[in-house]
C-alpha positions in Angstrom: 0.1 -0.1 0.0 2.9 2.0 0.4 3.6 1.9 -3.4 0.1 3.8 -4.3 0.9 6.3 -1.6 4.3 6.7 -3.2 3.2 8.0 -6.2 5.0 5.7 -8.0 2.1 3.4 -8.9 -0.2 6.5 -10.9 2.5 6.9 -13.4 2.5 2.8 -14.0 -1.3 2.7 -14.2 -1.4 5.6 -16.9 1.2 4.0 -18.9 -0.8 0.4 -18.7 -4.0 2.3 -19.5 -2.4 4.3 -22.6 -1.2 0.7 -24.1 -4.6 -0.9 -23.3 -6.2 2.0 -25.1 -4.1 1.9 -28.1 -4.4 -1.8 -28.5 -8.4 -1.2 -28.3 -8.0 1.5 -30.9 -6.2 -1.0 -33.0 -8.7 -3.5 -32.7 -11.5 -1.1 -33.0 -10.1 0.1 -36.6 -9.7 -3.7 -37.6 -13.1 -4.3 -36.6 -14.1 -1.1 -38.7 -12.5 -2.3 -41.3 -14.1 -5.7 -41.5 -17.6 -4.5 -41.1 -16.9 -2.3 -44.6 -15.4 -5.0 -46.4 -18.6 -7.5 -45.1 -20.9 -4.3 -46.0 -19.2 -3.8 -49.4 -19.8 -7.9 -50.2 -23.7 -7.9 -49.0 -23.9 -4.9 -51.2 -22.5 -6.6 -54.1 -25.0 -9.7 -52.9 -27.9 -8.0 -52.5 -27.5 -5.6 -55.7 -30.2 -5.3 -57.9 -32.4 -7.5 -55.7 -35.4 -6.0 -53.6 -34.8 -8.9 -51.1 -33.6 -7.5 -47.7 -32.4 -10.8 -46.4 -30.2 -13.7 -47.5 -32.9 -16.2 -47.1 -35.3 -13.9 -49.6 -32.3 -14.0 -52.3 -31.6 -18.3 -51.7 -35.4 -19.0 -52.4 -35.5 -16.7 -55.4 -32.4 -18.5 -56.3 -33.6 -21.9 -55.7 -36.8 -21.1 -57.9 -34.7 -19.9 -60.6 -32.9 -22.9 -60.6 -35.7 -25.1 -60.8 -36.8 -23.1 -63.8 -33.7 -23.4 -65.2 -33.7 -27.2 -64.6 -37.2 -27.5 -66.2 -36.1 -25.6 -69.5 -32.8 -27.9 -69.4 -35.3 -30.9 -69.4 -37.8 -29.4 -72.3 -34.3 -28.9 -74.4 -33.5 -32.7 -73.5 -37.1 -33.6 -74.9 -36.8 -31.9 -78.0 -33.1 -33.0 -78.7 -34.7 -36.6 -78.2 -37.3 -35.8 -80.5 -35.1 -34.8 -83.1 -32.8 -37.2 -82.7 -35.5 -40.1 -83.5 -36.6 -37.7 -86.5 -33.1 -37.8 -87.8 -32.8 -41.2 -87.5 -36.1 -42.0 -89.6 -35.6 -39.3 -92.4 -34.1 -39.6 -95.6 -30.6 -37.8 -95.7 -28.1 -39.8 -96.4 -27.9 -39.9 -100.5 -25.7 -40.4 -103.1 -25.9 -40.8 -107.1 -23.6 -42.7 -109.4 -23.7 -42.2 -112.9 -22.1 -45.2 -115.1 -22.2 -47.1 -118.3 -23.4 -50.7 -118.0 -22.8 -51.6 -121.7 -18.7 -51.5 -122.7 -17.8 -49.5 -125.6 -21.5 -48.6 -126.5 -23.1 -45.2 -125.0 -22.3 -42.8 -122.1 -22.7 -42.7 -118.4 -26.6 -42.5 -119.1 -27.6 -45.1 -116.5 -27.6 -44.2 -112.7 -28.3 -45.6 -109.3 -29.4 -43.3 -106.2 -29.4 -44.4 -103.0 -31.5 -42.7 -100.3 -30.9 -43.9 -96.6 -32.0 -42.6 -93.0 -30.1 -42.4 -89.9 -30.4 -46.2 -89.4 -28.8 -47.0 -93.4 -32.4 -48.1 -94.3 -34.2 -46.8 -97.2 -34.1 -47.8 -101.2 -32.3 -47.6 -104.1 -33.5 -46.7 -107.4 -31.5 -47.4 -110.8 -32.2 -46.2 -114.1 -30.7 -48.5 -117.1 -30.7 -46.9 -120.3 -30.5 -48.8 -123.4 -31.3 -47.5 -127.2 -34.8 -49.3 -126.8 -35.6 -47.6 -123.8 -34.8 -46.6 -120.0 -35.7 -49.0 -117.3 -36.5 -48.2 -113.4 -35.5 -50.4 -110.6 -36.3 -49.9 -107.0 -35.0 -52.2 -104.7 -34.9 -52.1 -100.9 -31.9 -51.5 -98.2 -32.2 -52.5 -94.7 -29.4 -51.5 -92.3 -27.1 -50.9 -95.2 -27.6 -54.6 -97.0 -29.6 -55.8 -99.6 -32.6 -57.8 -99.0 -32.0 -61.2 -100.3 -35.1 -61.0 -102.7 -33.7 -58.1 -104.3 -30.0 -58.7 -104.9 -28.0 -55.4 -105.1 -25.8 -54.9 -108.0 -22.2 -53.6 -107.7 -22.9 -50.2 -109.0 -25.8 -50.0 -106.1 -23.6 -51.7 -103.5 -21.0 -49.1 -104.0 -23.9 -46.4 -104.0 -25.1 -47.4 -101.0 -21.8 -47.8 -98.9 -21.0 -44.4 -99.8 -24.0 -42.9 -98.9 -24.3 -44.8 -95.5 -20.7 -43.4 -94.7 -22.5 -40.1 -94.9 -23.0 -38.3 -91.3 -22.2 -41.6 -89.6 -20.3 -39.7 -86.9 -23.6 -38.0 -85.9 -25.6 -41.2 -86.0 -24.2 -43.5 -83.9 -26.3 -45.2 -81.8 -25.8 -42.6 -78.9 -28.5 -40.6 -77.4 -28.4 -37.5 -76.0 -27.4 -37.0 -72.2 -28.3 -34.4 -69.8 
């Protein structure tokens, strides 16, 4: 107790109080900077939004994501229908002109292959002679001839060339989400 009365305690108390005040001021400044950073982040998060709290924004985002999911599913369904339509539509075509008779006439005969995505369709052939023109139609299933209607060499060549067209697009893969 004599130290308190001697007067040496008050300068030490003042020095400790000043150090404590400086430390509290530094902590207050750091907290102020942190508060400003959080306020800036929240203003960025809430910018353009009418919501006043985070829960409202999250619920709005959930509804937005559900709507986007529905739209993606709709696009998937459209892609699936287009894929099936592409498999059934005739789009692989090839034409070959040839001369069936050696040293007589020109390349006035032809064969046309018309195939879908599964290489199924038909071959239309025309044989031109002096007496007239004959037209033949033969079915093609999965890129191969039907036994009842055998294909000529020119028809097989035309079918093979047509079947190779777009083959990388129409593999048996279906669109995935």
